[in-house]
Steps between C-alpha positions, in 0.01 A plus 500: 500500500198599293285498811743730677498743206121496491483564873746791467295658219181470702665661803610793280141554386388539862796714599360818668655733240338302217165496678531879525577517125187293436297743712629796295428329169151406620435867575593594142279220368212633711545846346506351151188285529306794645584716198417231244150477643490187715173500695423384852864438588412535867299179473794315346733627770251384761508154343880521513504555875243222538740277307769569762266385775415183307866424425585554866226256595651232274845550652694696239834643614492840667752648254268416208213671676721798584594544133136481389398744774753767393410455133134559581579801720709655221223433248238656727708813567559549126128474426395722792753774422415507129126514558548787746706705253266417212204637695685824574588548132142472375177699502650850500242752386561647154403851398587866541747580777571837656732491799855492632774248426850447635796384287610169656759389247756660273372553146602239243618661177443321170587599144239776466307508829529436873292298745402678821372313808260667742322392815142623540186431700237330288184290529507119503197271496495229768306198374473326835347802676331637186637844574743759364794617708767768464847343484855586398576411139803533275435624146715580199490764228713571195663840460731666245872491561663802659238562769641430846283332763677505836488197727260558791349812340119540507304598189142592429367253243205508264469196274295199392589186694470177302594140561792383280407304187678190373592532133737208444432127557825429686527826689253565779549876529251532782677250723842628396404842639354327806844349562611862550193553722343719231130430446376780271624729223439876508388618153505863375661627820511863606774537761564799723777513759391578856729742678660363813354622825682543827415175676627636831226764517191287549415162640602307807862448597494137374357609162768767465772245580361249246475770234854615573644146477305433182631824351860410591463154345362652181788748489758223538342287228471800270864595563615150407284509187639842409851357529399227256369763257821700543706189418297440184543864393878466540498184292304675224749788505813289444367214285308514171181305431457200493812448715359728769172309509683169531729624779208654690321167472803315638544740793139595574301218341246504217511455123247778433781749425616308192352565155231247418703333223801442728280381787351246257851382409576446868186287522592299192844422639378413850696781668217722626579381852814719499295821492196387697498520878577134555739262666743578220533863618554382855764245395689755292484762775623243751793411273604866467474567875684179587780602262520850650499366855778247444717691249476865609385489862707199604208315657497128559240319291273457805508874577442586132183290516348745750603788273312327219184462713509869599551601137203292384271654764606855402452416131145375558407812698659725236286363216181539706476144634267359233359158581704328228823649637420407860420146388824472303701648787363255758562201275840635397614556859388150599682353202817696581484398865448135412797514265704679768452222755527223242134394525375596154338162446326520838341841449191376312283512810602860572418607144160331517439664839584838344252432222231406753557824695461700177193304393348550847539877451336479156374157383440642151874503423515121491299465177470853362843662539745370239784685672445304821474171312816558295718616790378219728541223242837633380625493858365148548675392181831646616474331840400158370725487192788748522607413855551127439651555152748761626613258769521211257701694239711665775512839327837667561705761311179611329612774256246783504266258678400349165457145632283623786299723264431204272389277787292771668333594170416138419370440854283814502370435147396146590321640804296756305456316168142386564378848603687667212338269246151548641517874568692624194435218249866512400838339564834678446762268349770764525456576871798299626744657251363850567539463877852364468592802284358778716492380862881495560518876434188618683673522837770722347235713330306552821818590686596743222155658511515552877852647480393732217212640705720545808789658305262744327425653840856638501473633145349404166844435350556211744161354410578525128838324539360211703195462276701423184605137573160425654324639192716278277395189693134606495519551124661157456224330698210674325658437159546132589137471610374670182715273283401178677130590485521519118638147462239290317300274732659659808160466663221250440149647511200280581135571421379407845651290778252324726527524876508121504829505312649722774354277773630189325845654469523576872379151589779355287743758643410401856520128425838548334642692797355248745651209306836676482502581873392148587776347290763730649344465848502876560257695715304796368 
């Protein structure tokens, strides 16, 4: 009997889907070891392939060799891709710049400034050829609030280009910007808008067509962004601060609208995820749309699922499609689909594949983007822990979804605990209680906010009437967060948490999940 069980476990290891999972994980490992400074990895990989030949000579099973082969291929691709992107991010020439730049991303507004992203042509030194070439580069500059920079608009720029400097031990600012494909910062900028020219007047027919299509794309993106700004203006008209800032964060994403003291209270209570563009926004939006589809539109649950997907896509476009939102949307849609078909526990490979696609686009996000790490690990935690627990406890008649909220919160918190400890040197002890208090009402608040904005289009009086109950719920949630944050020892602060503690935690986390799955004989 024991031999049969051992044989079954070995066959699962070499199952094609699990070999593919190993390939994906090897890719992520390859990215990691390249960033931490491993040298001459190509030599080690060469020895790895030589090992396959030797093992084949001594008669090892083909499935063992196949597994090793795919692990080595994944490792090689991770190293090659990371080295390629690293080379492109380095050796940009610093100094005075006088030229033209194009806005390639919607401005990101903070408490007292905004970040503007431009694409320019700049000089980059090529070490291999010992030469300098002109290449496209994305830069960033900081501007006062209130100045509008249209997407796709060209500007004349005069500034000093400098490479970003790292000021904090645990935050590599230079590589964080590189994860957004930004390689230099524009200091002391002088910006002048370039008037649009009639692209149909000059140039070949193909150039005129390309310019026309590019102009139409810019106009569409700008129109969607303007709608987002219009929505936020309506929210500010019918709700006072800080309720308006909280509601705008729920609907449009971002905690930068909240006063600093309240934003700090959200951090202390572990509820910042509700106003950041994260999987939480996607889950809440999906809940509201599913409710509307089933209750008001009379859809079957399967048809409402497609309404949810369409709503998520429109939401992401409306807020300017920031990378964090796109990431959360992809993971959220996969999670919803897996839950829809009853394969939540089997969706781990798809989530890891999603992460690999994102890391392929920008390897820097794996180690230098806390948003990517938190959303990915929270999703992993929910898949590995919540799915089996929900099935085991057979959650039914869940009033306000409290049981599900507790399990989801615990699962997500266990997934992100190591990164939270290392990155923020703190641990919120009140997070579970805070989430149980506020999450059941967020769907109602978001629905009330949407209805308020829509009703206001027919007259301010309708917006005022619908805003009153929503404002009361917003006030209750903010008051609860402020009160919980003041509880003594609500959060434990550490002087400095070593990266080895985080690594050790995830090793124990992985071993615990593996032991649990092995005992229950469930597949990932």
